[in-house]
VEXBA-219925 format. One line per field, with one value per atom (N, C-alpha, C): atom name; x, y negated, z. Coordinates in steps of 0.2 Angstrom, whole numbers. Each point is the difference from the previous one (the first is absolute). Example, Ala and Ser with C-alpha at 12.3 -4.5 7.8 and 13.67 -1.06 7.14 Angstrom:
<rs>
atom <- [N_CA_C_N_CA_C]
xx <- [66_-4_4_-2_4_-4]
yy <- [28_-6_-6_-5_-6_-5]
zz <- [39_0_0_-4_1_3]
</rs>
This chain:
<rs>
atom <- [N_CA_C_N_CA_C_N_CA_C_N_CA_C_N_CA_C_N_CA_C_N_CA_C_N_CA_C_N_CA_C_N_CA_C_N_CA_C_N_CA_C_N_CA_C_N_CA_C_N_CA_C_N_CA_C_N_CA_C_N_CA_C_N_CA_C_N_CA_C_N_CA_C_N_CA_C_N_CA_C_N_CA_C_N_CA_C_N_CA_C_N_CA_C_N_CA_C_N_CA_C_N_CA_C_N_CA_C_N_CA_C_N_CA_C_N_CA_C_N_CA_C_N_CA_C_N_CA_C_N_CA_C_N_CA_C_N_CA_C_N_CA_C_N_CA_C_N_CA_C_N_CA_C_N_CA_C_N_CA_C_N_CA_C_N_CA_C_N_CA_C_N_CA_C_N_CA_C_N_CA_C_N_CA_C_N_CA_C_N_CA_C_N_CA_C_N_CA_C_N_CA_C_N_CA_C_N_CA_C_N_CA_C_N_CA_C_N_CA_C_N_CA_C_N_CA_C_N_CA_C_N_CA_C_N_CA_C_N_CA_C_N_CA_C_N_CA_C_N_CA_C_N_CA_C_N_CA_C_N_CA_C_N_CA_C_N_CA_C_N_CA_C_N_CA_C_N_CA_C_N_CA_C_N_CA_C_N_CA_C_N_CA_C_N_CA_C_N_CA_C_N_CA_C_N_CA_C_N_CA_C_N_CA_C_N_CA_C_N_CA_C_N_CA_C_N_CA_C_N_CA_C_N_CA_C_N_CA_C_N_CA_C_N_CA_C_N_CA_C_N_CA_C_N_CA_C_N_CA_C_N_CA_C_N_CA_C_N_CA_C_N_CA_C_N_CA_C_N_CA_C_N_CA_C_N_CA_C_N_CA_C_N_CA_C_N_CA_C_N_CA_C_N_CA_C_N_CA_C_N_CA_C_N_CA_C_N_CA_C_N_CA_C_N_CA_C_N_CA_C_N_CA_C_N_CA_C_N_CA_C_N_CA_C_N_CA_C_N_CA_C_N_CA_C_N_CA_C_N_CA_C_N_CA_C_N_CA_C_N_CA_C_N_CA_C_N_CA_C_N_CA_C_N_CA_C_N_CA_C_N_CA_C_N_CA_C_N_CA_C_N_CA_C_N_CA_C_N_CA_C_N_CA_C_N_CA_C_N_CA_C_N_CA_C_N_CA_C_N_CA_C_N_CA_C_N_CA_C_N_CA_C_N_CA_C_N_CA_C_N_CA_C_N_CA_C]
xx <- [31_-8_-3_-4_-4_-3_0_-4_1_7_0_-2_2_-1_-8_-3_-8_-2_1_-2_3_5_4_-4_-3_-4_-7_-2_-7_1_5_2_0_4_0_-6_-4_-7_-5_0_-4_1_7_3_-3_-4_-3_-7_-2_-7_1_6_1_7_-1_8_2_5_3_6_1_6_0_7_3_2_-2_1_6_5_6_0_-2_-1_6_0_5_2_7_1_-2_-5_-3_5_5_5_8_1_6_5_6_5_1_0_1_-7_-6_-6_-1_-6_-2_-2_-1_-2_3_7_4_-2_2_-1_6_2_6_2_-5_2_2_-3_2_7_1_7_6_-2_4_2_-5_0_3_0_1_-5_-6_-6_-2_1_0_-7_-2_-6_3_-5_1_0_6_1_-2_1_-2_-4_-3_-3_4_7_5_1_0_1_-6_-6_-5_-1_2_1_5_5_4_-1_-4_-3_-5_-4_-5_2_6_3_3_3_3_-4_-7_-5_-3_-1_-2_5_6_5_1_0_2_-5_-7_-6_-2_4_-1_-9_-1_-7_0_-6_-1_-7_-4_-4_3_-4_3_0_5_2_1_-5_1_2_3_3_-4_-2_-4_6_-2_6_1_6_2_-5_-5_-4_-6_0_-4_-8_-2_-6_-4_3_-5_0_4_0_-5_-1_-4_-7_-1_-7_-3_4_-2_1_3_2_3_6_3_5_2_6_-2_2_6_-1_-5_-3_-7_-3_-7_-2_-5_-2_-7_0_-6_-1_-6_-3_-4_2_-5_-3_-7_-4_2_-2_1_-4_-5_-4_2_7_2_-1_-5_-2_4_1_4_-4_2_-2_1_7_2_5_-1_5_1_6_2_2_0_1_9_2_7_5_5_6_-1_5_0_-6_-4_-6_-5_1_-6_2_7_3_-4_1_-2_-8_-4_-7_-2_4_-2_3_6_1_-6_-1_-6_-6_-3_-5_1_6_2_-1_3_-1_-6_-5_-8_-2_1_-2_2_6_3_-3_-1_-3_-7_-4_-7_-1_5_1_1_4_3_-5_-4_-6_-5_-3_-6_2_6_0_-2_-3_-3_4_2_4_-5_2_-3_0_-5_1_4_1_4_1_6_2_3_-2_3_5_6_5_2_-1_3_6_3_6_-3_4_-2_-1_-6_-2_3_1_4_7_3_7_0_-5_-1_-1_-4_-1_5_5_6_5_-3_6_2_-1_3_-3_5_-3_0_-5_0_-6_0_-7_-2_-6_-3_-7_3_-4_-2_-7_-2_-4_1_-3_2_-3_2_6_4_6_-3_4_-1_2_4_3_-4]
yy <- [35_-1_4_3_3_-5_2_-3_-7_-2_-8_-4_4_-2_-1_4_0_-7_0_-7_-6_1_-7_-1_4_0_-3_2_-2_-8_-2_-6_-4_2_-5_0_5_0_-5_0_-4_-5_-3_-5_-7_0_-7_0_6_-1_3_2_2_-1_0_0_7_2_7_-1_5_0_9_1_6_-2_5_-1_6_-1_5_1_7_2_3_5_5_4_2_5_7_3_6_6_0_6_-3_-3_-2_5_-1_5_3_-3_2_2_1_1_8_3_7_2_-5_2_-4_1_-3_1_-5_2_-1_2_-1_-8_-4_-7_-3_2_-3_2_6_2_-3_1_-3_-7_-5_-7_-1_4_0_-5_1_-4_4_-4_3_-3_3_-4_-6_-4_-8_0_-3_-2_-7_-5_-6_-3_-7_-1_-2_-2_-1_6_6_5_2_-2_2_-5_-7_-5_2_3_1_6_6_4_-2_-4_-3_-5_-3_-4_4_5_6_3_1_3_-5_-6_-5_-1_-1_0_6_5_6_3_-1_1_-6_-6_-5_-2_-1_-2_-7_-3_-6_-3_5_-1_-1_-4_-2_6_0_5_-3_2_-2_6_-2_6_0_7_0_0_-4_0_7_-1_6_3_-3_2_5_-1_3_-2_-6_-2_2_-2_1_6_4_8_3_-1_2_-2_-7_-2_4_0_3_7_3_6_2_-5_1_5_3_5_6_3_-2_-6_1_-5_0_-6_0_-8_0_-5_-2_-8_-4_-5_-2_-6_-3_-6_-3_-6_-1_-5_-6_-6_-7_0_3_-1_4_4_3_7_2_7_4_7_4_2_0_2_6_2_7_2_6_4_5_1_7_5_6_5_-1_2_0_4_-1_4_1_4_1_1_5_2_-7_-4_-5_-6_-1_-6_0_4_1_-2_5_-2_-8_-3_-5_-6_1_-5_1_5_1_-4_1_-4_-7_-2_-7_-3_3_-3_0_5_-1_-6_-1_-6_-5_-2_-6_-1_6_0_-3_2_-2_-7_-2_-7_-4_1_-4_0_5_0_-4_1_-4_-6_-1_-5_1_5_2_5_-1_6_6_6_6_3_4_2_6_2_5_7_1_6_5_5_5_3_2_4_6_5_7_4_3_3_6_4_5_6_2_6_6_1_7_0_-6_0_1_-3_1_7_4_7_4_-2_4_0_-2_0_-6_-5_-6_-3_-2_-2_-8_-3_-8_-2_-4_-3_-5_-1_-5_-3_-6_-4_-5_-2_-6_-5_1_-6_-6_-5_-7_-2_-3_-2_-4_0_-4_-7_-2_-8_-5]
zz <- [215_0_-7_1_-6_-4_-8_-4_0_1_0_-6_-6_-7_-1_3_-2_5_5_4_-3_-3_-4_-5_-4_-6_2_6_2_2_4_1_-6_-5_-7_-3_0_-4_4_7_3_5_0_4_-1_-5_-1_4_1_5_7_2_6_4_6_4_1_-1_0_5_5_3_2_-1_4_6_5_7_1_1_2_7_1_7_2_5_2_-6_0_-6_1_-4_1_1_-5_0_1_4_1_1_-1_0_6_6_6_4_-4_2_1_2_1_-8_-4_-7_-5_0_-5_-8_-4_-7_-4_-5_-4_-1_-2_-1_6_6_6_2_-1_1_-4_-6_-6_0_3_1_7_5_6_3_-1_4_5_6_7_4_5_4_1_0_1_8_3_6_2_-5_1_-5_-1_-5_-6_2_-6_-4_3_-3_-5_2_-3_-7_2_-5_-6_2_-4_-5_3_-5_-5_3_-5_-5_2_-5_-5_1_-4_-4_2_-3_-5_1_-5_-6_3_-6_-5_3_-3_-4_2_-5_-3_0_-4_0_6_2_0_-3_1_4_3_4_7_4_7_4_4_5_7_5_6_5_5_5_6_3_5_6_6_4_3_4_3_5_3_5_-5_-6_-5_1_2_1_-7_-6_-6_-1_0_-1_5_6_5_-2_-1_-2_-7_-4_-6_-1_4_0_-7_-1_-7_-2_6_-2_-3_-4_-3_-6_-3_-5_-1_-1_-1_-3_-4_-2_3_0_3_-5_-2_-2_4_2_5_-4_1_-4_3_-3_2_6_2_6_6_-1_5_1_-4_1_-6_2_-4_-7_-6_-6_-2_1_-1_6_3_5_-3_-2_-3_5_-1_6_-1_6_2_-3_0_-4_-8_-1_-7_-4_3_-3_-1_4_-1_-3_-2_-4_-7_-4_-6_-1_3_0_2_6_3_-6_-4_-5_-4_-3_-4_2_6_3_-1_3_0_-7_-5_-7_-2_2_-2_4_5_4_-3_-2_-2_-8_-4_-6_0_5_1_2_5_2_-5_-5_-6_-4_-2_-5_4_6_3_3_3_4_7_1_7_3_7_3_2_-3_1_7_2_7_1_5_3_-5_-2_-5_4_2_4_-5_3_-5_4_-2_4_-4_3_-5_-3_-5_-3_5_0_6_-2_-7_-1_3_-1_2_7_5_7_1_-3_1_-2_-4_-2_5_6_6_2_-3_2_5_6_6_1_-4_0_3_4_4_-6_0_-5_4_3_3_-5_0_-3_3_6_4_-1_2_0_5_-1_4_6_5_5_2_-5_0_3]
</rs>
């Protein structure tokens, strides 16, 4: 999972005013996938075949990264991932009225801008006590144009 430290810091900074959750979804770069990465090969993280497999890897992530923010695990049917278009990673901030406050772009290029917008939203809420409106977050367009093939959907989720 990319930028775990940054999300943990955001949690530590704002956990008194908002509920935070990581939702662990299907492994983006499993060792046996068509797009494996070094850490998955090294740690023998394979595509999840059962919910237990997915929970084991999520637990490992929480322990190894020393996360204190709560981690939820998407079902093996991937309903959360499909509803929020979360693969490979994505940030959402959901207001208390159920509306989306921040919807980051998908994938690695959407994560940092989404986290920045989330921090802006939380800082404004902390300052004023009022929930800000929707803050759209898009990835760095220069990186996209440099040949990266990342989809950047900022549509509200379906849940």
